[in-house]
N, C-alpha and C positions, 0 to 999 in steps of 0.2 A: 325282542321288543315288539309289541303289537303295533300294527300299522293303522293309519286312518284311511277312510275312503272319502275321496273328494270328487264331486261332479265338476266337469268342465264349467267354467264361469258362464258360458253361453247356454247351458242346459238348466232350465228353470222349471221346478215342479209347480203345478197348480192343482190344489185339492178340490175335488168335487164331492157331492153328497154320497155317491155310490162308488165312484172310481176317480182316479186322478190322471193327469197327463204330465209328461216331462217334455217341455218345449225346447227344442234346439233352435234358438233364434239366429244362429249362424248358418246352419244348413237349411232352415226353413221347414223343419219336420217336427213331428211329435210322436211320442210313444204312450200307449196306455199302460198305467201302472196301478197297483192296488194302493189304497189309502195308507196302509201301514208302511209302505215303502217311503211315503213322504215323511212320516214320523221318523223313520230310520235315517233318512237323508238330513233331516233337521238336527238330529242328535249327532250325526257324524261330523258336524262342524266343530264340535268340542270334545267328542268322545272317540276313543279307539274302537276298532271293530270288536275286540274282546270285551270292552265295557258295554257295548250295545248288546252283545250276546248275553252277557250276564244280566242285563236289565230285563230281557225278555224270557230268560230261563234257557238253560242249555238244550232243552228238548227242541228248541227252535233253531239251533245252530245251522243245521243243513239247509233250512229254508232261507235263512239270511244269506248264507254263502251262495245259494242259488240266485237270489235277487241281485246281489252285487256282481256275480259273474255275468249275469244277463246284461247289466249296464256296461260292464267292460267290453263284452262282445259287441254291443251296439255302439261302442265308442262314445259313451256318455260320461265316463268317469274313470278313475284310476286309484291305486293304492299309493300312499306316500307316508314317510316318516315326518315330513315337514309341511303340514297343511297351512301354516301361516304364510308360506310363500305363494299361496294361490288364493288371494282375496276375492270376494264376490264382486260382481259388476255393480256399478252405481246405476240403479234403476229409476232415477229421477228423469222425467221427460222435460226437455227444454227446447224451445224454438223462439228465436228473436222476432218472428213474423207475427203480426196481429191477426192476419188471415193467411191460412195455408192453402185453402181450396175454395172454389166457387162452383156452384151448379146453376145453370141457366136453362129454363124450359121455354120451348117455342110451340105455338100452334099456328094455324094459317092467318090468324089475326094479330100475331105478336109484332111489335114495332121497336124492338130493342135497338139502341144505338151502340153497336159493338165497338166502334172506334173509341167512343167516350168510356165505355166499360173497360176496355183494355187500358186506357190511361189511368183510370181509377185503381184497377187491380195492380198496375205497375207501381203506382205510388204507395200501395200497401205491401209491395214486394210479394204478392201472392205467387205461389209455386205452381199450382195446378188448376185446371179449368175443365169442366164437363159441360158440353152443349148437347141438349136432348131435343131433337126435333120429332114431334109426334105425327109428322106427315112426310110425304115424299119431297125430296129436293132434287133438282137436276144437278149434274156435275158443275155446270156453270154457276148456279146459285150457291152451292156449297163452297166453291172456290172463292167466291166474293165474300162470303162470311169469314172464311179463314184468313183472307187477306188483311182483315182488320187487326190481326195479331202478329203481323210480320215483325214489328218492332215492339218487343215486350219483355218483361221480366219472367214471364211464365216459362217453366221448364218442361211442362207436359200438358197436352190437351187431349181429352177423350171426346169422341163424337158419336152420338147415337142418332141415326137418321133413317127415315122411311125409304123403302126401296123405290128406285126410279130406273127406267131402262138404260139411262146414260151412266149409271154407277156400275160399270163393268170392271172386272179385275184389272185389266191392263191400264185403263184410264186412272183407276184409283192408285195403282202402284206409282204412276207418274206424279199424282197429286201428293202422295206421302213423301216422295223424294223432295218435292218443292217445299213442303211444310213439315220440317223435321220435328217440330214440337208436337205434332200429332202422334201419339204413341198407341192409341186404341181407336179404331174406327169400326163401328158396328152398324151394319145395314139390316134393319128389322123389317118384318112383314114381307119377306121374300116369298115368291109364289111356290117354289118347289125345292129349295135346297138349304142345307145347313153345312157351312164350310168354315174352316179356320185356316188362315194363311199367316205364316210368320214372314213378314216382309224383310225384317232384319232382326238382330238380337233383341231389340227393344221395341219393335213395332208390330202390332197385330191387326189383321183385317178379318172381320167376322161377318159372314152372311147367316142370318137366322130367319126361320119361318115365324118365330114368335113376334106377336104384334105389341108394339109399345105405343099406346094411343093416348096416354095421359100420365100425370104424376102418380096415379094410383098403382102404376106398375112397380113402384118402389117399395122398399121395406121388407123384401124377402130375406129370410135367414136360412143359409144352407152351408153345409160343409165345403161346398165348392168355392165359397166366398171367404173361407178362413185365411187369415194372413198371419203367418208365424215368423215375424222378424222383430228385431230389437226395437225399431221405431214404433211399430204398431203395438207391440206388447207393453212397452213402457207408457205409451200414451193411454192405453186402455186401463191401466192400473190407476191413473190419476184423473182422467178426463173421459168424456163421452167418445166412444170409438167411431161415431158417425158425425156428430155435430161440432166437435171441438174445432175452433178456428175456421169454421165454415160459414159462408154467406150464400144464401139461396135467392134466386130471382124467379118468380113464377111467370106464367105466360102473359100476364097483364102488367108485368113490371114491378110487382110488389116485392119489397125486400123482406126476407124471412130467414129464420135459421135453416129451414128446408122448404122447398116449394110445396111440399105436401102438408105442411103445418098451417094451422088456422091463423095464428097471430102474425100480423105484418108490422113493420117498423118504418113505413114510408113507401114512397114510389120513386123509382129511378129517375123519373122526369123532373122531380123537385127535391130529391133528397140525395145527398152524397153518401157513398158507402162508408167513408171514413167517420162520418158523424154517427153512424149506426153501430158499427162493429165495436166501438169503444164504450158503448153504453152498457151499464151494469145489467139492465134487464135483458139485453140481447145476449150477453155472455153467460147468463144463468144456466142456459141449456147446455153449455159446454162442460159443466161440472158434474153432470149426472153420470156416475160411473156404474159399471155392471155390478159392482159390489153393493150398490144401493137398490138395484132393480129386483123386484120380487121374482123368485124362481131362478133368474139369471145368477143371482148371488150364490146359488148352490151348484152352479154348472161348471164343470171342468174346462169348458171351452171359452169361458167369459173373457179372457184376455186376448184371444185370437179371433173373436167373432165380431161382426158388425152389429151395433145396436140400432134400434129404430124407436124414436119417441113420437112419430107421427101417427102410426097405426098400432094401437095398444089392445091387448086382450080385454082390458077393462078401461074404456075411455074415461071413466070417472076417477080412476086411480092413476095419477101421473107417473108412479113408479111401477106400473104394471108391466108384465112381460110383453115383448113384441108380439103382435097378433099373428104374424106370419112365421113364427118359429114353431116347428113341429117336433122339437127335441124335448124329451122328458128326462131330466137329470136324475130323477128319483128311481127310474127304471133303466136308465142308461140305454135308451133306444129312441130312434126316430119314429114318430107316429105316422 
């Protein structure tokens, strides 16, 4: 009796124009595979290996065996007589929170009330927060800003802050112990070093010479930013991988989908976040998926890549490819 080939439920193929990938959302990795192998895997859900070989013609038997042996070797699948015992994953993305993440920008003239912001985000049950300071902060001032979030529903905080002589490794290690919600701390515009320190299993401290001087630093698309996990993958299939459930506050306190975007929905001094994030116009940006974006819809990386709707290749076309993406899916190369 011919057997069936079944991919592990966590191994999900994504077809591109020139090539495809097989995403292992459990291990957080992916493999490049030819497009024809995606066709084979789709048929293997209902057809035996012998049936698939007959479909393609027996002159291709050796190549099909080679493909399937490769997947077994890479621990992506297995042969079985009972494929019905191994159902696929439910790939619907669900989250009870109206807002999952918030991005707040600061310059030297910003006057954000972080205590009030923390209360509003806690009322919305927001999970994560990123604070971007485009200028240097002393250790004392940085500590004061973080103290506003001591009592919070936030599960993680990322901080990007300009270099200051007081932001030395030993002092920041103490700060990160006191503020366990801070999972990522990046010191930008450092004069002479690029360093990456793992403070513990979930906390990173980075020194970089790169300057982050405005919201224009955002929108970069890079393979280093790929996220291959079940939450990111399923969200990207149904929602925008950057803007979904996000609220942004720019340096002047204007509420936006992202601080880099033009349209604002009020000011934090006079408008409550809860009244904005529930609005249909605000949520419209959440629903632009990579399957709708030009060029991205043909890219094999579309479900593990971050989108950007603020900086577009063609500003007059809302569904244009991100301006800062240098990947060409039609030639399968980074330009």
